[in-house]
All heavy atoms as an XYZ file, in Angstrom:
957
protein
N     -21.615     -5.520     -6.886
C     -20.719     -4.921     -6.077
C     -21.341     -3.814     -5.216
O     -22.258     -3.113     -5.748
C     -19.614     -4.281     -6.917
C     -18.445     -3.728     -6.187
S     -17.089     -2.989     -7.104
C     -17.285     -3.609     -8.763
N     -21.035     -3.808     -3.953
C     -21.684     -2.867     -3.090
C     -21.324     -1.485     -3.319
O     -20.123     -1.207     -3.848
C     -21.405     -3.299     -1.697
O     -20.099     -2.836     -1.248
N     -22.135     -0.450     -2.885
C     -21.763      0.859     -3.067
C     -20.398      1.255     -2.243
O     -19.593      2.030     -2.754
C     -22.863      1.726     -2.596
C     -22.958      2.976     -3.302
C     -24.387      3.611     -2.937
N     -24.071      4.950     -2.536
C     -24.523      5.562     -1.436
N     -25.333      4.943     -0.655
N     -24.146      6.804     -1.243
N     -20.362      0.536     -1.136
C     -19.136      0.913     -0.312
C     -17.876      0.503     -1.044
O     -16.882      1.252     -0.983
C     -19.199      0.155      1.018
C     -20.422      0.675      1.833
O     -20.927      1.712      1.605
N     -21.000     -0.173      2.658
N     -17.801     -0.658     -1.560
C     -16.549     -1.128     -2.242
C     -16.312     -0.290     -3.525
O     -15.146     -0.094     -3.915
C     -16.592     -2.675     -2.559
C     -15.171     -3.135     -2.884
C     -17.498     -2.972     -3.823
C     -14.305     -3.262     -1.587
N     -17.370      0.210     -4.162
C     -17.130      1.057     -5.369
C     -16.358      2.365     -4.856
O     -15.476      2.849     -5.621
C     -18.544      1.494     -5.939
C     -19.099      0.507     -6.835
O     -18.314     -0.367     -7.270
N     -20.249      0.612     -7.012
N     -16.701      2.976     -3.776
C     -15.946      4.149     -3.309
C     -14.479      3.815     -2.979
O     -13.603      4.523     -3.321
C     -16.597      4.707     -2.022
N     -14.203      2.679     -2.432
C     -12.901      2.154     -2.176
C     -12.103      1.959     -3.411
O     -10.934      2.580     -3.651
C     -12.819      0.893     -1.336
C     -13.458      1.143      0.140
C     -11.433      0.220     -1.298
C     -13.733     -0.114      0.946
N     -12.652      1.206     -4.370
C     -11.979      1.017     -5.648
C     -11.771      2.134     -6.491
O     -10.722      2.339     -7.121
C     -12.603     -0.144     -6.423
O     -13.954      0.192     -6.645
C     -12.609     -1.526     -5.704
N     -12.807      2.982     -6.558
C     -12.713      4.278     -7.256
C     -11.550      5.099     -6.783
O     -10.736      5.752     -7.550
C     -13.942      5.095     -7.249
C     -15.099      4.436     -8.064
O     -14.704      3.637     -8.898
N     -16.324      4.799     -7.836
N     -11.414      5.172     -5.515
C     -10.294      5.922     -4.894
C      -8.932      5.439     -5.207
O      -7.954      6.046     -5.551
C     -10.418      6.068     -3.252
C      -9.337      7.008     -2.581
C      -9.447      8.307     -3.004
O     -10.557      8.870     -3.335
O      -8.363      9.071     -2.928
N      -8.852      4.069     -5.111
C      -7.616      3.380     -5.515
C      -7.233      3.665     -7.063
O      -6.143      4.060     -7.397
C      -7.588      1.816     -5.267
C      -6.471      1.032     -5.677
C      -5.369      0.882     -4.844
C      -6.300      0.642     -7.042
C      -4.299      0.108     -5.214
C      -5.172     -0.105     -7.444
C      -4.160     -0.276     -6.507
N      -8.235      3.289     -7.939
C      -8.068      3.565     -9.312
C      -7.735      5.067     -9.673
O      -6.947      5.161    -10.599
C      -9.382      3.067    -10.064
C      -9.517      1.542     -9.909
O      -8.596      0.747     -9.476
N     -10.717      1.118    -10.220
N      -8.295      5.949     -8.959
C      -8.053      7.431     -9.274
C      -6.538      7.682     -8.929
O      -5.915      8.344     -9.700
C      -9.004      8.287     -8.405
C      -8.972      9.705     -8.718
C     -10.018     10.600     -8.016
N     -10.584     10.079     -6.833
C     -11.772      9.591     -6.605
N     -12.534      9.470     -7.675
N     -12.184      9.281     -5.459
N      -6.061      7.218     -7.819
C      -4.770      7.453     -7.482
C      -3.699      6.910     -8.558
O      -2.686      7.498     -8.890
C      -4.368      6.839     -6.102
C      -2.985      7.135     -5.702
C      -2.701      8.373     -5.041
C      -1.886      6.306     -5.849
C      -1.331      8.651     -4.595
C      -0.636      6.719     -5.462
C      -0.378      7.866     -4.974
O       0.849      8.244     -4.488
N      -3.972      5.695     -9.068
C      -3.023      5.085     -9.946
C      -3.448      5.221    -11.448
O      -2.969      4.546    -12.319
C      -2.881      3.581     -9.688
C      -2.158      3.295     -8.423
C      -2.856      2.983     -7.239
C      -0.697      3.345     -8.363
C      -2.120      2.796     -6.082
C      -0.130      3.134     -7.222
C      -0.780      2.805     -5.974
N      -4.452      6.186    -11.737
C      -4.953      6.513    -13.013
C      -3.759      6.698    -14.108
O      -3.833      6.145    -15.159
C      -5.828      7.578    -13.010
C      -6.319      8.049    -14.340
C      -7.328      7.317    -14.986
C      -5.780      9.261    -14.989
C      -7.754      7.683    -16.323
C      -6.292      9.509    -16.260
C      -7.258      8.830    -16.850
O      -7.604      9.250    -18.090
N      -2.879      7.520    -13.765
C      -1.892      7.970    -14.761
C      -0.989      6.745    -15.222
O      -0.336      6.765    -16.200
C      -1.077      9.175    -14.288
C      -0.035      8.908    -13.242
C       0.626     10.257    -12.954
C       1.526     10.194    -11.673
N       2.166     11.498    -11.396
N      -0.974      5.654    -14.327
C      -0.218      4.415    -14.733
C      -1.164      3.355    -15.341
O      -0.802      2.283    -15.499
C       0.543      3.945    -13.510
C       1.572      4.831    -13.088
C       2.811      5.092    -13.585
C       1.474      5.623    -12.000
N       3.490      6.098    -12.923
C       2.841      6.426    -11.816
C       0.498      5.913    -10.874
C       2.971      7.379    -10.797
C       0.822      6.890     -9.937
C       1.976      7.510     -9.952
N      -2.376      3.709    -15.464
C      -3.386      2.797    -15.970
C      -3.506      1.473    -15.170
O      -3.744      0.430    -15.639
C      -3.106      2.536    -17.458
C      -3.176      3.806    -18.372
C      -2.933      3.374    -19.745
C      -3.084      4.682    -20.559
N      -2.090      4.993    -21.544
N      -3.357      1.653    -13.853
C      -3.481      0.563    -12.952
C      -4.812      0.594    -12.324
O      -5.278      1.662    -11.739
C      -2.453      0.640    -11.850
C      -0.996      0.553    -12.531
C      -2.601     -0.384    -10.785
C       0.137      0.728    -11.581
N      -5.512     -0.479    -12.327
C      -6.879     -0.664    -11.615
C      -6.761     -1.988    -10.810
O      -6.071     -2.885    -11.095
C      -8.021     -0.707    -12.520
O      -7.829     -1.709    -13.525
C      -8.120      0.621    -13.389
N      -7.650     -2.039     -9.798
C      -7.785     -3.388     -8.984
C      -8.435     -4.282     -9.990
O      -9.322     -4.106    -10.747
C      -8.641     -3.043     -7.722
C      -7.940     -2.376     -6.624
C      -8.974     -2.068     -5.604
C      -6.860     -3.212     -6.060
N      -7.989     -5.532     -9.931
C      -8.610     -6.557    -10.690
C      -9.968     -6.851    -10.289
O     -10.248     -6.993     -9.101
C      -7.685     -7.873    -10.459
C      -6.424     -7.269    -10.008
C      -6.760     -5.996     -9.271
N     -10.970     -6.824    -11.180
C     -12.343     -7.127    -10.946
C     -12.562     -8.356    -10.109
O     -13.429     -8.444     -9.112
C     -13.102     -7.033    -12.256
C     -14.606     -7.015    -12.038
C     -15.044     -5.740    -11.336
O     -14.423     -4.630    -11.635
O     -16.013     -5.674    -10.491
N     -11.936     -9.519    -10.422
C     -12.151    -10.723     -9.780
C     -11.820    -10.596     -8.310
O     -12.439    -11.155     -7.465
C     -11.380    -11.840    -10.447
C     -11.594    -13.200     -9.778
C     -10.951    -14.371    -10.474
O     -10.471    -14.190    -11.727
O     -10.722    -15.418     -9.916
N     -10.682     -9.987     -8.033
C     -10.259     -9.802     -6.625
C     -11.256     -8.932     -5.945
O     -11.523     -9.207     -4.703
C      -8.834     -9.093     -6.623
C      -7.693     -9.898     -7.062
O      -7.618     -9.973     -8.328
N      -6.995    -10.653     -6.259
N     -11.767     -7.929     -6.498
C     -12.823     -7.045     -5.775
C     -14.109     -7.895     -5.494
O     -14.537     -7.850     -4.409
C     -13.237     -5.937     -6.876
C     -11.993     -4.932     -7.106
C     -14.376     -5.015     -6.136
C     -12.173     -3.981     -8.201
N     -14.515     -8.663     -6.565
C     -15.815     -9.384     -6.340
C     -15.573    -10.400     -5.241
O     -16.567    -10.569     -4.389
C     -16.138    -10.126     -7.579
C     -16.565     -9.234     -8.766
C     -17.799     -8.418     -8.408
O     -18.627     -8.770     -7.677
N     -17.818     -7.262     -9.028
N     -14.523    -11.065     -5.113
C     -14.235    -12.091     -4.056
C     -13.580    -11.527     -2.833
O     -13.367    -12.300     -1.934
C     -13.334    -13.110     -4.656
C     -13.967    -13.934     -5.889
C     -13.041    -14.970     -6.361
C     -13.705    -15.857     -7.462
N     -12.817    -16.736     -7.963
N     -13.272    -10.248     -2.806
C     -12.591     -9.588     -1.684
C     -11.273    -10.411     -1.426
O     -10.941    -10.724     -0.333
C     -13.476     -9.483     -0.404
C     -14.741     -8.806     -0.611
C     -14.566     -7.422     -1.154
N     -15.874     -6.588     -0.988
C     -16.871     -6.528     -1.793
N     -16.777     -7.147     -3.020
N     -17.947     -5.749     -1.518
N     -10.610    -10.638     -2.486
C      -9.399    -11.525     -2.408
C      -8.125    -10.729     -2.491
O      -8.074     -9.822     -3.317
C      -9.589    -12.568     -3.608
C      -8.478    -13.586     -3.597
C      -8.690    -14.522     -4.789
O      -9.073    -14.107     -5.894
N      -8.714    -15.796     -4.521
N      -7.295    -11.051     -1.590
C      -5.907    -10.325     -1.729
C      -5.260    -10.601     -3.030
O      -5.434    -11.656     -3.522
C      -5.055    -10.620     -0.450
C      -4.450    -12.059     -0.457
C      -3.671    -12.312      0.823
C      -3.122    -13.720      0.810
N      -2.343    -13.952      1.941
N      -4.225     -9.688     -3.380
C      -3.509     -9.979     -4.578
C      -2.413     -9.022     -4.669
O      -2.084     -8.144     -3.784
N      -1.832     -9.033     -5.931
C      -0.624     -8.255     -6.219
C      -0.779     -7.785     -7.617
O      -1.331     -8.422     -8.497
C       0.702     -9.087     -6.132
O       0.950     -9.550     -4.799
N      -0.309     -6.525     -7.907
C      -0.246     -5.992     -9.250
C       1.206     -5.623     -9.512
O       1.868     -5.016     -8.745
C      -1.178     -4.611     -9.270
C      -2.593     -5.046     -8.912
C      -1.084     -4.075    -10.610
C      -3.474     -3.756     -8.704
N       1.668     -6.052    -10.670
C       2.980     -5.746    -11.198
C       2.754     -4.995    -12.566
O       2.560     -5.568    -13.542
C       3.798     -6.929    -11.387
C       4.041     -7.783    -10.163
C       3.113     -8.789     -9.832
C       5.030     -7.486     -9.270
C       3.285     -9.584     -8.703
C       5.136     -8.170     -8.067
C       4.298     -9.252     -7.796
N       2.882     -3.748    -12.485
C       2.578     -2.838    -13.727
C       3.254     -1.469    -13.710
O       3.186     -0.868    -12.675
C       1.005     -2.665    -13.797
C       0.573     -2.088    -15.110
C      -0.959     -2.077    -15.245
O      -1.611     -2.900    -14.712
N      -1.413     -1.058    -15.857
N       3.767     -1.064    -14.790
C       4.278      0.360    -14.957
C       5.313      0.599    -13.876
O       5.464      1.760    -13.357
C       3.199      1.316    -14.918
N       6.152     -0.433    -13.547
C       7.265     -0.293    -12.578
C       6.704     -0.379    -11.104
O       7.598     -0.388    -10.161
N       5.413     -0.533    -10.820
C       4.884     -0.691     -9.493
C       4.742     -2.121     -9.079
O       4.424     -3.007     -9.980
C       3.456     -0.035     -9.453
C       3.490      1.436     -9.584
C       3.239      2.256    -10.541
C       3.655      2.308     -8.384
N       3.303      3.507    -10.143
C       3.649      3.663     -8.876
C       3.958      2.067     -7.043
C       3.780      4.748     -7.995
C       4.097      3.264     -6.193
C       3.986      4.448     -6.723
N       5.022     -2.326     -7.920
C       4.506     -3.665     -7.226
C       3.625     -3.249     -6.114
O       4.005     -2.569     -5.186
C       5.695     -4.420     -6.581
C       5.409     -5.721     -5.972
C       6.425     -6.329     -5.309
C       5.934     -7.675     -4.551
N       6.937     -8.224     -3.792
N       2.366     -3.789     -6.264
C       1.268     -3.308     -5.229
C       0.744     -4.561     -4.686
O       0.129     -5.413     -5.357
C       0.330     -2.509     -5.961
C       0.804     -1.188     -6.720
C      -0.819     -2.005     -4.890
C      -0.139     -0.523     -7.624
N       0.859     -4.735     -3.394
C       0.169     -5.802     -2.669
C      -0.997     -5.258     -1.987
O      -0.850     -4.140     -1.367
C       1.181     -6.472     -1.675
C       2.332     -7.228     -2.319
O       2.165     -7.969     -3.254
N       3.478     -6.905     -1.748
N      -2.134     -5.975     -2.069
C      -3.356     -5.405     -1.358
C      -4.207     -6.518     -0.739
O      -4.040     -7.670     -1.156
C      -4.134     -4.607     -2.533
C      -4.645     -5.569     -3.585
C      -5.817     -6.281     -3.529
C      -3.854     -5.630     -4.759
C      -6.256     -7.050     -4.598
C      -4.311     -6.464     -5.816
C      -5.405     -7.209     -5.783
N      -4.976     -6.124      0.195
C      -5.801     -6.970      0.912
C      -7.120     -6.229      1.375
O      -7.083     -5.008      1.649
C      -5.108     -7.647      2.153
C      -5.970     -8.646      2.785
C      -4.824     -6.508      3.145
C      -5.100     -9.524      3.710
N      -8.172     -6.891      1.358
C      -9.522     -6.238      1.756
C      -9.737     -6.788      3.225
O      -9.261     -7.870      3.566
C     -10.571     -6.857      0.770
C     -10.558     -6.421     -0.604
C      -9.848     -7.212     -1.481
C     -11.094     -5.242     -0.949
C      -9.660     -6.727     -2.825
C     -10.932     -4.767     -2.342
C     -10.350     -5.587     -3.205
N     -10.573     -5.940      3.918
C     -10.922     -6.266      5.295
C     -12.114     -5.534      5.854
O     -12.638     -4.666      5.018
N     -12.446     -5.914      7.042
C     -13.659     -5.164      7.688
C     -13.121     -4.769      9.092
O     -12.661     -5.532      9.771
C     -14.824     -6.100      7.649
C     -15.349     -6.432      6.210
C     -15.992     -5.479      8.580
C     -16.488     -7.411      6.289
N     -13.481     -3.566      9.360
C     -13.089     -2.980     10.711
C     -14.353     -2.143     11.132
O     -14.771     -1.215     10.402
C     -11.872     -1.984     10.641
C     -11.471     -1.595     11.854
C     -10.179     -0.674     11.620
C      -9.698     -0.039     12.986
N      -8.543      0.884     12.726
N     -14.814     -2.457     12.315
C     -16.040     -1.775     12.876
C     -17.208     -1.714     11.855
O     -17.892     -0.695     11.579
C     -15.653     -0.281     13.208
C     -14.605     -0.304     14.287
O     -14.546     -1.195     15.102
O     -13.755      0.745     14.297
N     -17.489     -2.884     11.228
C     -18.537     -3.143     10.223
C     -18.319     -2.299      8.961
O     -19.351     -2.106      8.233
C     -19.841     -2.809     10.901
C     -20.313     -3.850     11.977
O     -19.887     -5.089     11.776
O     -20.803     -3.450     12.998
N     -17.135     -1.797      8.704
C     -16.919     -1.068      7.503
C     -15.765     -1.737      6.668
O     -14.866     -2.170      7.215
C     -16.499      0.331      7.880
N     -16.053     -1.848      5.324
C     -14.953     -2.353      4.543
C     -13.850     -1.387      4.346
O     -14.029     -0.255      4.409
C     -15.585     -2.687      3.217
C     -16.482     -3.940      3.108
C     -16.781     -4.473      1.831
O     -16.034     -5.255      1.252
O     -17.777     -4.001      1.262
N     -12.629     -2.038      3.997
C     -11.512     -1.251      3.733
C     -10.580     -1.996      2.741
O     -10.745     -3.278      2.595
C     -10.786     -0.777      5.032
C     -10.039     -1.986      5.650
C      -8.741     -2.415      5.234
C     -10.652     -2.532      6.709
C      -8.092     -3.373      5.947
C     -10.007     -3.510      7.498
C      -8.650     -4.011      7.058
O      -8.103     -5.005      7.656
N      -9.717     -1.336      2.087
C      -8.670     -1.904      1.263
C      -7.340     -1.411      1.846
O      -7.080     -0.082      2.039
C      -8.775     -1.507     -0.194
C      -7.572     -1.888     -1.046
C      -7.594     -3.231     -1.451
C      -7.652     -0.964     -2.307
N      -6.400     -2.252      2.174
C      -5.067     -1.897      2.590
C      -4.149     -2.231      1.420
O      -4.193     -3.375      0.929
C      -4.673     -2.529      3.853
C      -3.306     -2.161      4.329
C      -2.872     -2.919      5.625
O      -3.839     -3.468      6.297
O      -1.723     -2.681      6.038
N      -3.205     -1.372      1.075
C      -2.225     -1.613      0.063
C      -0.847     -1.070      0.421
O      -0.683     -0.166      1.130
C      -2.586     -1.158     -1.312
C      -2.614      0.267     -1.584
C      -1.503      0.908     -2.081
C      -3.818      0.976     -1.425
C      -1.460      2.262     -2.333
C      -3.791      2.291     -1.781
C      -2.766      2.972     -2.163
O      -2.717      4.314     -2.409
N       0.209     -1.835     -0.169
C       1.621     -1.418      0.049
C       2.078     -1.337     -1.392
O       2.121     -2.391     -2.090
C       2.318     -2.463      0.840
C       3.644     -1.832      1.287
C       3.727     -1.341      2.650
C       4.773     -1.764      0.489
C       4.980     -0.726      3.075
C       5.996     -1.219      0.978
C       6.047     -0.766      2.223
O       7.236     -0.166      2.703
N       2.575     -0.191     -1.829
C       2.987      0.057     -3.141
C       4.407      0.370     -3.181
O       4.905      1.269     -2.386
C       2.040      1.093     -3.859
N       5.186     -0.255     -4.082
C       6.609      0.007     -4.252
C       6.912      0.394     -5.679
O       6.382     -0.258     -6.646
C       7.418     -1.336     -3.790
C       7.104     -1.717     -2.426
C       8.935     -1.033     -4.177
C       7.518     -3.108     -2.045
N       7.752      1.455     -5.760
C       8.363      1.731     -7.140
C       9.768      2.294     -6.957
O       9.898      3.043     -6.071
C       7.356      2.864     -7.761
C       7.646      3.117     -9.270
N       8.913      3.614     -9.766
C       6.940      2.738    -10.331
C       8.773      3.692    -10.959
N       7.688      3.202    -11.388
N      10.601      1.904     -7.703
C      11.954      2.207     -7.429
C      12.342      3.672     -7.668
O      13.326      4.166     -7.288
C      12.945      1.385     -8.348
C      12.878      1.733     -9.862
C      13.836      0.840    -10.650
C      13.765      1.123    -12.034
N      14.697      0.411    -12.857
N      11.386      4.467     -8.334
C      11.649      5.900     -8.610
C      11.010      6.830     -7.419
O      11.093      7.990     -7.599
C      11.127      6.311    -10.028
C      11.770      5.386    -11.074
S      13.568      5.694    -11.220
C      13.637      7.238    -11.846
N      10.393      6.224     -6.411
C       9.694      7.024     -5.433
C       9.780      6.249     -4.069
O      10.028      5.086     -4.067
C       8.315      7.452     -5.935
O       7.793      8.393     -5.034
C       7.496      6.289     -6.042
N       9.079      6.859     -3.060
C       9.054      6.239     -1.776
C       7.924      5.256     -1.879
O       6.919      5.454     -2.595
C       8.775      7.323     -0.716
C       9.962      8.315     -0.435
O      10.985      7.879     -0.824
N       9.641      9.399     -0.037
N       7.949      4.295     -0.961
C       6.776      3.341     -0.739
C       5.605      4.084     -0.252
O       5.652      5.127      0.388
C       7.278      2.182      0.176
C       8.337      1.354     -0.296
O       8.904      1.587     -1.417
O       8.723      0.375      0.419
N       4.512      3.410     -0.404
C       3.201      3.823      0.061
C       2.557      2.735      0.747
O       2.429      1.638      0.210
C       2.293      4.386     -1.099
C       2.708      5.845     -1.602
C       2.656      5.629     -3.169
N       2.790      6.942     -3.792
C       4.082      7.364     -4.069
N       5.148      6.673     -3.751
N       4.256      8.439     -4.688
N       1.982      2.999      1.934
C       1.170      1.993      2.733
C      -0.078      2.675      3.168
O       0.038      3.554      4.063
C       2.027      1.470      3.896
C       1.641      0.363      4.637
N       2.024     -0.145      5.750
C       0.368     -0.424      4.346
C       1.323     -1.208      6.213
N       0.313     -1.386      5.366
N      -1.109      2.346      2.577
C      -2.396      3.073      2.771
C      -3.470      2.271      3.023
O      -3.654      1.150      2.324
C      -2.578      4.026      1.598
C      -1.354      5.131      1.478
C      -4.023      4.767      1.581
C      -1.480      5.889      0.204
N      -4.511      2.655      3.870
C      -5.730      2.039      4.046
C      -6.827      3.018      3.401
O      -6.847      4.180      3.806
C      -6.052      1.593      5.453
C      -5.059      0.636      5.987
C      -7.467      1.042      5.573
C      -5.288      0.286      7.527
N      -7.683      2.427      2.552
C      -8.857      3.324      2.154
C     -10.059      2.671      2.643
O     -10.342      1.580      2.528
C      -8.893      3.265      0.576
C      -7.570      3.612     -0.079
C     -10.062      4.073      0.146
C      -7.656      3.475     -1.645
N     -10.709      3.488      3.437
C     -12.074      3.072      4.021
C     -13.245      3.354      3.092
O     -13.053      4.120      2.225
C     -12.270      3.789      5.409
C     -11.118      3.335      6.452
C     -10.022      4.233      6.551
C     -11.230      2.244      7.135
C      -9.094      3.892      7.531
C     -10.222      1.834      7.983
C      -9.137      2.701      8.272
O      -8.270      2.336      9.135
N     -14.284      2.668      3.445
C     -15.467      2.902      2.550
C     -15.962      4.275      2.433
O     -16.749      4.591      1.526
C     -16.551      1.855      2.959
C     -17.168      1.966      4.198
C     -18.182      0.945      4.566
O     -18.089     -0.195      4.161
O     -19.189      1.324      5.184
N     -15.769      5.061      3.491
C     -16.156      6.489      3.444
C     -15.119      7.295      2.678
O     -15.214      8.541      2.720
C     -16.453      7.024      4.829
C     -15.087      7.017      5.664
O     -14.039      6.796      5.241
N     -15.292      7.531      6.900
N     -14.242      6.668      2.008
C     -13.143      7.254      1.160
C     -11.987      7.938      2.018
O     -11.162      8.494      1.416
C     -13.665      8.293      0.158
C     -14.654      7.619     -0.796
C     -15.110      8.552     -1.856
O     -14.358      9.322     -2.359
O     -16.359      8.439     -2.086
N     -12.116      7.842      3.382
C     -11.015      8.343      4.192
C      -9.814      7.501      4.017
O      -9.919      6.228      3.779
C     -11.356      8.514      5.657
C     -12.462      9.593      5.797
C     -12.317     10.183      7.133
O     -11.809      9.674      8.087
N     -12.886     11.360      7.370
N      -8.579      8.025      4.049
C      -7.377      7.284      3.966
C      -6.546      7.374      5.199
O      -6.469      8.431      5.819
C      -6.531      7.780      2.762
C      -7.249      7.531      1.417
C      -6.437      7.872      0.243
C      -6.771      9.382     -0.050
N      -6.073      9.868     -1.167
N      -5.903      6.250      5.492
C      -4.917      6.229      6.643
C      -3.643      5.846      6.073
O      -3.434      4.832      5.430
C      -5.429      5.270      7.635
C      -4.575      5.165      8.857
C      -5.019      4.036      9.885
O      -6.153      3.579      9.713
O      -4.297      3.825     10.816
N      -2.621      6.705      6.281
C      -1.218      6.453      5.741
C      -0.444      5.802      6.926
O      -0.452      6.238      8.070
C      -0.599      7.765      5.382
C      -1.225      8.431      4.250
N      -0.749      8.270      2.993
C      -2.254      9.214      4.157
C      -1.570      8.922      2.101
N      -2.549      9.518      2.878
N       0.002      4.615      6.633
C       0.725      3.836      7.585
C       2.278      3.842      7.270
O       2.656      4.316      6.268
C       0.334      2.321      7.531
C      -1.182      2.149      7.711
C      -1.623      0.696      7.415
C      -1.605      2.524      9.106
N       3.017      3.359      8.185
C       4.461      3.375      8.087
C       4.992      2.539      6.944
O       4.348      1.447      6.631
C       5.204      2.848      9.366
C       5.101      3.823     10.547
C       5.944      3.397     11.611
O       5.602      2.296     12.203
O       6.982      4.051     11.911
N       6.094      3.053      6.348
C       6.652      2.227      5.198
C       8.100      1.854      5.642
O       8.612      2.414      6.478
C       6.669      3.135      3.997
S       5.009      3.509      3.294
N       8.609      0.963      4.830
C      10.043      0.648      4.936
C      10.918      1.860      4.588
O      10.475      2.520      3.681
C      10.440     -0.577      4.118
C       9.685     -1.958      4.417
C      10.036     -2.945      3.382
C      10.004     -2.313      5.826
N      11.991      2.011      5.242
C      12.847      3.049      4.860
C      13.776      2.635      3.647
O      14.130      1.423      3.701
C      13.743      3.520      6.046
C      12.939      4.179      7.072
C      13.759      4.563      8.298
O      15.050      4.389      8.257
O      13.191      5.207      9.188
N      14.032      3.580      2.793
C      15.006      3.091      1.669
C      16.353      2.730      2.163
O      16.741      3.158      3.253
C      14.983      4.366      0.797
C      14.453      5.453      1.567
C      13.706      4.910      2.687
N      17.136      2.037      1.364
C      18.473      1.653      1.845
C      19.359      2.878      2.120
O      19.125      3.997      1.534
C      19.086      0.873      0.625
C      17.918      0.452     -0.137
C      16.877      1.449      0.107
N      20.285      2.796      3.050
C      21.137      3.901      3.385
C      22.316      4.058      2.488
O      22.895      2.926      2.126
C      21.564      3.794      4.866
C      20.491      3.927      5.887
C      21.084      3.517      7.250
C      19.933      5.297      5.872
N      22.808      5.120      2.198
C      24.142      5.343      1.489
C      25.247      5.288      2.678
O      25.007      5.735      3.780
C      24.208      6.592      0.768
C      23.115      6.630     -0.406
C      23.283      7.845     -1.191
C      22.315      7.775     -2.349
N      22.062      8.981     -3.059
N      26.398      4.846      2.289
C      27.448      4.745      3.206
C      27.980      6.100      3.690
O      28.068      7.051      2.924
C      28.621      3.882      2.694
C      29.711      3.834      3.720
C      29.644      2.927      4.749
C      30.865      4.682      3.595
C      30.620      2.968      5.701
C      31.779      4.627      4.584
C      31.758      3.767      5.719
O      32.683      3.734      6.695
N      28.192      6.169      5.028
C      28.904      7.420      5.594
C      29.510      6.892      6.856
O      29.134      5.742      7.395
C      27.826      8.487      5.958
O      27.134      8.090      7.049
N      30.614      7.587      7.388
C      31.272      7.086      8.563
C      30.284      6.937      9.741
O      30.573      6.115     10.694
C      32.279      8.241      8.855
C      32.413      9.011      7.571
C      31.127      8.826      6.785
N      29.214      7.655      9.791
C      28.301      7.521     11.034
C      27.174      6.439     10.721
O      26.254      6.428     11.427
C      27.653      8.796     11.257
N      27.393      5.641      9.762
C      26.301      4.697      9.446
C      26.051      3.590     10.402
O      24.917      3.181     10.412
C      26.546      4.059      7.994
C      25.293      3.570      7.320
C      27.556      3.049      7.960
C      25.286      3.349      5.907
N      27.021      3.187     11.135
C      26.752      2.074     12.091
C      25.483      2.345     12.987
O      24.722      1.363     12.922
C      27.971      1.824     12.916
C      29.169      1.223     12.079
O      28.897      0.741     10.996
O      30.322      1.422     12.469
N      25.530      3.298     13.685
C      24.330      3.615     14.556
C      23.081      3.754     13.803
O      22.020      3.205     14.003
C      24.643      4.805     15.543
C      23.486      5.087     16.464
C      23.135      3.830     17.329
O      24.005      3.123     17.678
O      21.997      3.648     17.697
N      23.136      4.613     12.729
C      22.005      4.830     11.855
C      21.548      3.524     11.221
O      20.308      3.321     11.117
C      22.342      5.887     10.778
C      21.244      6.106      9.751
C      20.024      6.796     10.514
N      18.960      7.027      9.541
C      17.815      6.364      9.690
N      17.495      5.634     10.637
N      16.880      6.564      8.765
N      22.522      2.610     10.749
C      22.216      1.395     10.175
C      21.326      0.539     11.157
O      20.348     -0.193     10.832
C      23.303      0.720      9.630
C      23.108     -0.621      8.902
C      22.383     -0.364      7.564
O      22.831      0.424      6.771
N      21.283     -0.982      7.300
N      21.812      0.472     12.507
C      21.013     -0.243     13.450
C      19.573      0.248     13.649
O      18.668     -0.564     13.684
C      21.793     -0.256     14.783
C      23.029     -1.163     14.795
C      23.508     -1.283     16.236
N      24.247     -0.162     16.657
C      25.601      0.113     16.283
N      26.164     -0.675     15.478
N      26.170      1.310     16.744
N      19.504      1.574     13.649
C      18.110      2.172     13.816
C      17.251      1.881     12.559
O      16.066      1.585     12.578
C      18.180      3.655     14.030
C      18.775      4.060     15.460
C      17.885      3.392     16.547
O      16.717      3.503     16.445
O      18.549      2.890     17.392
N      17.842      2.031     11.392
C      17.237      1.739     10.083
C      16.752      0.278     10.075
O      15.639      0.012      9.829
C      18.281      2.012      9.039
C      17.773      1.637      7.649
N      17.859      0.514      7.111
C      17.217      2.528      6.692
C      17.431      0.494      5.790
N      16.831      1.710      5.622
N      17.629     -0.614     10.366
C      17.265     -2.064     10.364
C      16.086     -2.398     11.454
O      15.164     -3.160     11.244
C      18.488     -2.960     10.700
C      19.448     -2.887      9.583
O      19.156     -2.409      8.446
N      20.635     -3.400      9.856
N      16.177     -1.840     12.652
C      15.284     -1.941     13.666
C      13.760     -1.388     13.100
O      12.829     -2.075     13.346
C      15.670     -1.204     14.941
C      14.713     -1.280     16.044
C      15.324     -0.589     17.273
C      14.336     -0.564     18.472
N      14.867      0.254     19.614
N      13.850     -0.236     12.544
C      12.567      0.296     11.983
C      11.946     -0.631     10.881
O      10.795     -0.913     11.060
C      12.828      1.646     11.356
C      11.724      2.187     10.627
N      10.676      2.901     11.203
C      11.317      2.150      9.244
C       9.738      3.214     10.249
N      10.163      2.793      9.159
N      12.825     -1.058     10.036
C      12.296     -1.957      8.905
C      11.847     -3.249      9.481
O      10.833     -3.788      8.928
C      13.240     -2.102      7.879
C      13.425     -0.848      6.881
O      12.574      0.041      6.945
N      14.426     -0.855      6.096
N      12.403     -3.787     10.415
C      12.038     -5.036     11.074
C      10.641     -4.936     11.565
O       9.726     -5.698     11.443
C      12.962     -5.674     12.115
C      14.090     -6.433     11.550
C      14.793     -7.202     12.641
N      15.514     -6.340     13.577
C      16.631     -5.670     13.424
N      17.360     -5.913     12.421
N      17.145     -5.001     14.366
N      10.519     -3.801     12.374
C       9.148     -3.461     13.005
C       8.096     -3.332     12.037
O       6.972     -3.859     12.172
C       9.340     -2.287     13.911
C       8.022     -1.964     14.820
C       8.162     -0.759     15.723
N       8.765      0.390     15.013
C       8.098      1.252     14.220
N       6.869      0.956     14.048
N       8.673      2.366     13.718
N       8.421     -2.610     10.973
C       7.300     -2.318      9.911
C       6.916     -3.711      9.180
O       5.824     -3.929      8.909
C       7.809     -1.279      8.852
C       6.813     -1.224      7.695
C       7.914     -0.048      9.662
N       7.960     -4.435      8.957
C       7.679     -5.737      8.222
C       6.723     -6.652      9.149
O       5.926     -7.413      8.559
C       8.963     -6.527      7.928
C       9.647     -6.126      6.705
C      10.836     -6.945      6.352
N      11.612     -6.327      5.364
C      12.815     -5.734      5.469
N      13.359     -5.642      6.732
N      13.489     -5.164      4.457
N       6.944     -6.633     10.432
C       6.112     -7.471     11.295
C       4.694     -6.986     11.326
O       3.808     -7.635     11.388
C       6.701     -7.386     12.694
C       8.021     -8.157     12.825
C       8.600     -7.900     14.265
O       8.045     -7.303     15.145
O       9.784     -8.432     14.511
C-alpha cells in the first residue's frame, strides 16, 4: 500500500473510530468502490485520482445525524461537499419550501 493511501485511510478510520468502522482492506488494495453497513451507518465510498493525487470520496448516512459527503486527499486535506437535505416536517408554508427542497436534493443526487 502506498504511503499516500495510508494517509487517506488513516483519516477515514480515525473519523469512524468510535463506531469501530474501517475501510475494507481488499477495497483499499484494489482501489475498489464499496459500501459499509455498520453501527447504524451506511457509507458509500469510491477512490479516485485528481491532479496526480489519490483521494477517497465518501457519503455517509446515519438516521441519528446529518449526512456527510467528504473527499479526503492524500495530503489529508478534506473537502466537504453538499449533502441531501433531511425530509421536511409539514407546515402551511411547505409547498414552496418543498419545491426548493426537492430541487436541491435532485441536484445533489445528480
